[in-house]
Structure formats: C-alpha cells, structure tokens
C-alpha positions in Angstrom: 323.7 137.6 71.8 324.9 134.0 70.7 323.5 132.6 67.6 320.6 130.1 67.9 322.2 126.7 66.8 319.5 124.2 65.3 319.5 120.7 66.3 321.0 118.8 63.3 319.2 115.6 64.5 315.7 117.2 64.4 313.2 115.7 61.9 312.8 117.8 58.9 309.3 118.2 57.4 308.9 116.3 54.1 306.0 114.7 52.2 306.8 111.2 53.5 306.7 112.3 57.0 303.3 114.1 56.4 302.0 111.0 54.8 303.1 108.7 57.8 301.6 111.2 60.3 298.3 111.3 58.4 298.1 107.4 58.6 299.0 107.4 62.2 296.0 109.4 62.9 293.9 107.1 60.8 294.9 104.2 62.6 294.5 106.0 65.9 290.9 107.2 65.2 290.1 103.6 63.9 291.2 102.3 67.4 289.2 104.8 69.2 286.1 104.1 67.1 286.5 100.3 67.8 286.7 100.8 71.6 284.0 103.4 71.6 281.7 100.7 69.8 282.5 98.1 72.3 282.0 100.5 75.2 278.5 101.3 73.9 277.6 97.7 73.5 278.8 96.8 76.9 277.3 100.1 78.6 273.9 99.2 76.8 273.8 95.7 78.0 274.7 96.8 81.7 272.2 99.7 81.8 269.4 97.5 80.5 270.5 94.3 82.1 271.2 95.5 85.7 267.6 96.5 86.5 266.7 92.9 85.6 269.0 91.3 88.0 268.7 94.0 90.7 264.8 93.7 90.6 264.8 90.2 91.1 265.9 90.3 95.0 263.2 88.5 97.2 263.1 88.0 101.0 262.5 84.4 101.9 261.7 82.6 105.4 264.9 80.7 105.5 268.6 81.0 105.0 270.1 82.9 103.3 267.0 84.9 103.8 267.5 86.9 100.6 267.5 85.3 97.1 267.5 86.4 93.6 264.8 84.9 91.7 266.5 85.8 88.2 269.7 84.2 89.1 268.7 81.1 91.1 265.3 80.0 89.4 264.4 78.2 86.2 262.6 80.1 83.3 259.0 80.0 83.4 256.1 81.4 81.4 255.0 84.8 82.5 251.2 85.4 83.1 249.9 88.8 83.0 246.3 89.6 84.0 243.7 92.0 85.8 242.6 91.0 89.3 240.3 93.3 91.3 241.3 96.3 88.9 244.9 95.7 89.4 247.3 94.4 86.8 249.5 91.5 88.1 252.4 89.5 86.7 253.2 86.2 88.0 255.4 83.3 86.8 253.8 79.9 86.2 254.1 78.2 89.6 253.1 81.4 91.4 250.0 81.9 89.0 248.8 78.2 89.3 249.0 78.5 93.0 247.1 81.9 93.1 244.4 80.6 90.8 243.9 77.5 93.0 243.6 79.8 96.1 241.2 82.1 94.4 239.2 79.3 93.2 239.1 77.5 96.5 238.0 80.9 98.3 235.2 81.5 95.8 234.1 77.8 96.5 234.1 78.3 100.1 232.0 81.6 99.9 229.5 79.7 97.5 230.5 81.7 94.6 231.4 80.8 90.9 235.1 80.4 90.1 236.7 83.6 89.0 237.6 84.0 85.3 241.4 84.5 84.6 241.9 86.1 81.2 245.6 86.1 81.4 248.2 86.8 78.5 251.0 84.4 78.4 254.9 85.4 77.5 257.0 82.3 77.2 260.4 82.5 79.1 259.7 85.8 80.4 259.4 85.0 84.2 261.5 83.1 86.4 265.4 83.1 86.1 268.3 81.5 84.4 269.9 79.3 86.9 269.9 76.0 84.6 271.4 78.2 82.0 274.2 79.5 84.3 274.9 76.0 85.5 275.0 74.6 82.0 277.2 77.2 80.6 279.7 76.9 83.5 280.0 73.2 83.0 280.4 73.4 79.3 283.3 75.9 79.6 285.0 74.0 82.3 284.6 70.5 80.8 285.6 71.7 77.2 288.7 73.7 78.2 289.8 70.8 80.3 289.7 68.6 77.3 291.0 71.3 75.0 294.0 72.3 77.2 295.0 68.6 77.8 294.9 67.6 74.2 296.2 71.2 73.0 299.1 71.3 75.3 300.1 67.5 74.6 300.0 68.3 70.9 302.1 71.2 71.2 304.7 69.6 73.1 305.0 67.1 70.6 305.2 69.3 67.6 307.7 71.6 69.3 309.8 69.2 71.4 309.7 65.8 69.7 308.6 66.0 66.2 311.4 66.6 63.4 310.5 69.2 61.2 309.6 67.7 57.7 306.6 67.5 55.4 304.3 65.7 57.5 304.8 68.1 60.5 304.4 71.1 58.2 301.3 69.6 56.9 299.9 69.0 60.4 300.7 72.8 61.4 298.7 73.8 57.9 296.0 71.7 59.0 295.7 73.2 62.3 295.8 76.8 61.0 293.1 75.7 58.6 290.8 74.3 61.3 290.9 77.8 63.0 288.8 79.2 60.1 286.2 76.5 60.1 282.8 77.9 60.9 281.3 77.0 64.2 278.3 75.6 62.5 280.4 72.9 60.8 281.8 72.0 64.0 278.4 71.6 65.2 277.4 69.4 62.4 280.6 67.3 63.0 279.9 66.9 66.6 276.4 65.7 65.9 277.5 63.2 63.5 280.5 61.8 65.3 279.6 62.2 69.1 275.7 62.4 69.2 275.0 59.6 67.0 278.1 57.6 66.9 279.9 58.1 70.2 281.6 55.0 71.7 279.9 53.5 74.9 280.9 50.8 77.1 278.6 48.6 79.1 276.6 45.3 78.8 274.5 44.6 75.7 271.5 42.2 75.9 271.7 41.5 72.0 275.0 42.5 70.8 275.0 43.0 67.1 277.8 43.4 64.4 278.8 46.8 65.8 279.3 45.8 69.2 282.9 44.7 70.2 283.3 42.5 73.3 286.2 43.4 75.4 287.6 40.1 76.4 287.8 38.8 79.2 285.3 41.2 80.5 281.7 41.0 79.9 281.5 44.5 78.6 281.0 45.6 75.0 282.1 48.6 73.1 279.4 50.1 70.9 278.8 53.1 68.8 275.2 53.9 69.8 276.2 57.5 70.3 276.2 59.9 73.5 273.0 61.6 72.5 272.7 65.4 73.2 274.6 65.5 76.3 277.4 67.3 78.2 280.0 64.9 76.9 279.1 65.5 73.2 279.3 69.3 73.9 282.3 69.1 75.6 284.3 67.3 72.8 282.8 69.4 70.1 283.7 72.6 71.8 287.3 71.4 72.7 287.8 70.5 69.1 286.8 73.8 68.0 289.1 75.6 70.2 292.1 73.2 69.8 293.8 75.2 66.9 294.0 78.5 69.0 295.5 76.4 72.0 297.8 74.5 70.0 299.4 77.4 68.2 299.6 79.6 71.2 301.1 76.8 73.5 303.6 75.9 70.8 304.6 79.6 70.5 305.0 79.8 74.4 307.3 76.7 74.3 309.3 78.2 71.5 309.8 81.3 73.8 311.6 79.4 76.5 315.3 79.6 76.0 317.1 76.5 74.6 319.7 77.0 77.1 317.3 75.8 79.8 317.0 72.4 77.7 320.6 72.1 77.3 321.5 72.7 80.9 319.0 70.2 82.2 320.1 67.6 79.7 323.9 68.1 80.5 323.0 67.4 84.1 321.5 63.9 83.2 317.8 64.6 83.1 315.7 62.8 80.5 313.8 64.5 77.7 310.7 64.4 79.6 312.2 65.7 82.9 313.3 68.5 81.1 310.1 69.4 79.4 308.2 68.9 82.8 310.6 70.7 85.1 312.5 73.2 82.8 310.1 74.0 79.8 306.6 73.8 81.0 306.7 76.0 84.1 308.1 78.8 82.0 305.7 78.3 79.1 302.5 78.2 81.3 301.9 82.0 81.3 301.6 81.9 77.5 299.7 78.6 77.7 297.0 80.4 79.9 296.8 83.2 77.5 295.7 80.9 74.9 293.0 79.5 77.5 291.7 83.0 78.1 291.2 83.4 74.2 289.5 79.8 74.2 287.2 80.6 77.0 285.9 83.6 75.2 285.1 81.6 72.1 283.7 78.3 73.9 281.5 80.3 76.2 279.8 82.4 73.4 279.2 79.7 70.8 275.5 78.8 70.0 275.6 76.6 66.9 277.8 73.6 68.2 275.8 73.2 71.6 272.5 73.7 69.7 273.4 70.4 68.0 275.2 68.4 70.6 274.5 69.7 74.3 271.7 72.3 74.7 267.9 72.0 75.6 265.5 74.9 75.3 264.1 73.9 78.4 265.2 71.3 80.9 263.4 70.9 84.3 266.4 69.1 86.1 269.9 70.1 86.5 272.4 67.6 85.2 273.0 65.8 88.5 269.4 65.5 89.6 267.5 62.2 89.0 270.4 60.1 87.9 270.4 56.3 88.3 274.3 56.1 88.6 277.1 58.7 88.6 278.1 58.0 85.1 274.9 59.4 83.7 276.0 62.9 84.7 278.1 63.3 81.3 275.4 62.0 79.4 272.7 64.6 80.4 271.9 67.6 78.1 271.9 71.3 79.7 270.5 74.5 79.2 273.0 77.3 78.3 273.1 81.1 78.3 273.9 81.8 74.7 271.3 79.4 73.4 268.8 80.8 75.8 269.6 84.4 74.6 269.2 83.0 70.9 265.8 81.3 71.7 264.5 84.4 73.7 265.5 86.9 71.2 264.5 85.0 67.9 262.1 82.3 68.4 259.4 83.8 70.3 257.2 87.2 70.0 259.2 90.2 71.0 257.9 92.5 73.7 259.2 94.4 76.7 259.1 91.3 78.8 261.2 89.3 76.7 263.6 92.3 76.2 264.0 92.3 79.9 265.1 88.7 79.9 267.4 89.2 76.9 269.5 92.0 78.5 269.5 90.4 82.0 270.7 87.2 80.5 273.2 88.9 78.5 274.7 90.6 81.5 275.0 87.6 83.6 276.7 86.0 80.7 279.3 88.7 80.2 279.9 88.5 83.9 280.4 84.7 84.0 283.0 84.9 81.2 284.7 87.9 82.7 285.0 86.1 85.8 286.4 82.9 84.4 288.8 84.8 82.2 289.8 86.9 85.1 290.8 83.8 87.1 292.9 82.7 84.2 294.6 86.0 84.0 295.4 86.3 87.9 296.7 82.6 87.6 299.0 83.7 84.6 300.3 86.8 86.3 301.0 84.6 89.6 303.1 82.2 87.3 304.8 85.0 85.6 306.1 86.4 88.9 307.1 82.9 90.1 309.1 81.9 86.9 311.4 84.6 85.5 314.6 84.5 83.6 
C-alpha cells in the first residue's frame, strides 16, 4: 500500500489564518445583516403600499375606461361620516357633490337639509399625480444640468488642465462639496436662485441693479426666480455635481492613453480625439455616476423644500401659463416632500399611514425605473465599445 503523500502547498493551520477566518465571517455576517435590513424595509413598503395603489382602480365611462385614482388624481382632504347607518369615506370633490345632491333631494321633498357630521383627514384622499409629475421633472432637469456641467468639468480636469496647485485645490474642493449637508445646499439655493436668480426681460422702472443689454430693449436684473423648477434644478444639480465630476474623471482616466495618441498621430485635433476616441468609451462609467446621482437627487427633501416644492398646488406646471417661458418658473409638488408632510406635519392615523406607504412605494418604483433606464443604456454602450 503506497504511503499517502501530503500536499506540500496546502495551507497549514496557524493563529494568523484563524484570525483571518474569524474576520472573514464577521464581514460576511455584517453584509448579510445589511442586506436583510434593506430587504425588510423594501418588503414592508411593498406589503403596505401595494394595497393602496391596487385598491385605487376605478371604472370610468370614457377611454381608457379604467383609471387609478391614487396615481392620477391630486391630493384631497378625506371626509369620513355616517349616512343612513352606513360609514362613508369620500374625497373633497366627491363629498361636496354628494352633499349638494342630498341637500337638493331634501329640498325637493320639502324636508330639512340633512346634517353631515364629517371627520376630516388632510391629504388622506385623492392621489399623488402632481407629486409624480414634479418628481420626474426635478430629476430629469437637475440630472441634465449636472451631467452637462459635470462631464465638461471632468473633461477639463483630466484632458486639458495641467497638474498643479490650483488643479489639486479644485479637486479637494470638489471632494469637500460631497460632504456638505443637503440642508446647506437648500439654503444656498434659496439665497442664490430663489432670491437673486438673474432674469431677462423688459423693466418699466429700471433700478441700479438692472443692466440693459445694448442694443436690445432688454434688461438683466436679479429679482430672483422664486420657488420654481429652475431654482430646484440648479440647487439639486450643484448638490450632485461632486459625485458626477469625480466618477466621470475616473471613467476618462480608465480609457487607455493609446487611444488618444493614435488619434493625435493621425492628425485629429484634441477635441476630435476626446469626442470620438475618449468619450464613447468613458460613457458607461459616466452613466454609472448618473445612477448614483439619480438616487440622491430624487430622495432629497431639504433642498426642494426651500427652492421648488409646494405642499399643495392645484395646477400642473404647464397649466395656465401666459407664455412658454413661464414653465420653468412654476413650483411643483414632489414625492419626498409629500411623504415628509404627510408623515410629520399632520395628525397620524390609519388613513395617513395608507397614503404614506402608497406614496413611498410609487416613489421607489419611479426611482428604480429611471435608474434601470440608465443601467440598460450603460450595458448597451458597454457592449458597443470594447477594447
């Protein structure tokens, strides 16, 4: 019987390996705990939010014949009352119509108007359609500005700027901006954009702060943008710029130098090289930064509270405009601000809890949908540009 030969390269037990194995399991368990906590939070929102959305489907007498009142109506006050021994729950518009109908019927029968002792619950009826529209507009507009400015800054820092004290100071400032609390960005946006945003137009009585744009009969003044989409866009864009600049610069650095050298050797200009041989291969990394930016922009409450969001707004941003340029100067409702108001600014009850979880569920779905679009586009570009 041949002697068993042990593997000379096999790991031998030691105190160091035991210590390493223990820490490996500590890290592994910590990861599982984080995943479990996240799964529990998402499951709780889904379980409690789906009934609110699913229970809001109603049949209507015109196309598309079925609608969802929670998704496609504005928030309303809920009226809860008893009528003919039955407990009824109605939104503000439905309650007013029902009351007028009952009063008219009583008058026709020669009877006294019925008394309605209704209990009201603010924002507990209707839906969140204006909040959905406002959130999508804020995310799309702010990310467009942030990607434009962020990618341009990353191109300058990585492709054009020479490494020196000033460039290192700029990079340090960008990293420091990433740690600034969102409430500070909100105050910054309120002071700079809401109160002092520049506007172009004719001025009846120009003052010392109005600059005439010669030879046009237009003035540049700093009267502010007010609480508006434009102020929210720029505030959110500046807040997410550090993430986008840093990630975009790293994506540009990952493109091999040979791509640049080959293009320049064939006679291309610097900008042609960047546009044709660098940016296409860096786009997947840039889109990764946009995914991170979307998650932060969509979930912020403090910045839009100061710059763009209203608690209640009857009209959508494009309704009732004197001209098209007024669109960007309209305030909006937004899902994170709506959740904040419903969960902390009004008395809590079963009706408000239903709205909270339904809104949170829809909010997560919208953020996931926008992020998924960026992921699919990134994967498509990765498959197209390979080296």
